[in-house]
C-alpha positions, 0 to 999 in steps of 0.5 A: 274502788270500780263500779260492780257494773257498766251500761253500754253508752255510759262513761266509766265511773270514777272513785265512789266518794264518801257520801256513796260509801254511807249509801244504803247496799241495795242488792235486788232491784225490782223494776217495773216495766210497764207503765200507765194506760194511753187511751185513743181520744174520742174524737171523730178523727182518732175514731176514725184513724185508730178504728177505722183505718187501722183495725179490721175488726172495727173496719169491717164491722162498721162496713158490714153495717154501712153496706147491708143498710145502704142496700136495703130497698126503700118503698113509699106510701102516700095514705097508706097506698103504694107509690111506684113513681115519685120525686122523692123516690128519684132523689134517694137514688140519685141524691147528688150529681156526685153520689148515688143512693147507696154510696149516699146512704153508706157514708151516712150510716158510716158517719153516725157508726164513727161519730154518732152524728149525721149531717144532711144538707138540703139544696133547694130551687125554690120550693123543688128539693134537688139534692141532699149532700152530706156533713162531715161531722167533725166540721160541724159545731152546734150552736146554742141559743138562749134558751140551750137548744140548737140555734144554728150549724156552723160548718167550717172548710178551712178558712171557709165557714157555712151557718145553717139554721136550725129551724126554720120555715123552710127546709133545714139541716137534718141532724141524726145522731144516735143517744148520748146519756151525758150530752144534749146535742151530740151523738155517742159512737159505738166505737168510743163505747168500745174504746178500750177493746179497741185500743187493746186489740191494736196494741197487742198487735204492735206487741206482737209485731216487737216481739217478733221484730226483737227476739222479745223477753218478758219482764223481769228484775235484775239481780245484783250478786257482788262478787267482790262484798261490794254495794249498788249505792243509790246513785248507780241504782238510780241511773240503772233504772233510767238506762232501762226506762229509756232504753227498753221500756215500750211496746218498740223497744220489747225484747232489746238484749241487755248487756249485764255486766259486774255480778248483774242477772236478769230474772224473768218475772212473768210468762216467757213470749212462748207462754204468753197467750195474745191470741185470747186477749186479742180474739176477747178485744175483737169480740168487745169492739163487735159487740158494741157495733152490733155486729155478730162475731161469728160473721167476722170470723173470730173464733171462740164464740159459740153465741148462734148455732150457724152462721144463717141464724147470726145473719138473721140476728144481725139484720133483725138486731142492727141493721133493722133498727138503724134503717128505721130509725132513718126513715123515720128522721127522713119522712118527718123532715121531708113532709113540709116538702112533700106533705105529711101523707107520705112514709118511707119504709123498706121493702123487707120482701126483698132482704134475701136474709130474712126470706126464711122467715117470710117463708115462715110466715106465709107458710102459717097464714096459708094455712090458716083456714079462718082467715079470708084472703084479704086478711091473709094479704093484710098479715103479711103485710100487702 
């Protein structure tokens, strides 16, 4: 007898054997088009490629934080007195011959956001600090000592390996890291926490593109309706299933037309492409990415987020909750790290009076203080930070 169906690319079946005749009939074949979820790795390279380099939401969020933090104006205090001319200020404006201060700090904050770690190498000439250089986090390996604490940092570029002591009498490599609950020495990238949302957002873009390219159809079931009383054998069922999985499964094969013969009929089990709302799923994933990195979704143009009443309020929250804590962490790390070179009396801070996003808060503070008649002029100056 002839086989009740024939798929392209397969030779026509011959006579059914006795074992096939005894096989149990299969009248309805429900085939799953979905597979096990595959997630992006959490390495620096993987998160950089799939996040910063391919995902517009993550790219813009990381750039917003890095650029805003790098543009913050530094000010230096020596034993509480404001210093306007100091070698440290000159070094922060030009850390090395290839990078300006804004370029240096933008890359530093980018490393922190993408890997959870940032490494700064000092270049000393005698006892004078001449330059600061950044070490790419994925090239650094932390070497632990017998006590379990970092003993050295190994930096590898191709076949060249440099080794820096983690502790010593002189100035060593500065390691800044974000909190990681399961790692004693390395930090956790915010993008790693948003990994599932990141993959969902990227996969939805690939899926939508495949739908447009292939005139997509949703997943469903192949129903066998024999006209001559014959049934699908187990061998035919297995071959049909294999043909569908190899030729029609996956986002890049979404919507490829099925060629059906011999009583086969396709019954959609899900929504049609017209009814499938990928937009809201993408927006939800985008909000999760923005939330993990620390940028209000309103600032990224993501619709459906009414957390803040207006853009100015979202911008102030962005600076207060994300940029300023990051700057405070950096200032404290640099102050402590550079103390052996410039003395323990120096302290780095940010001049908030020059931050335009916080001008409304500053105006409100000045108004309240100026109206406080019970304060002297000296007390008012101290209250506003002078």
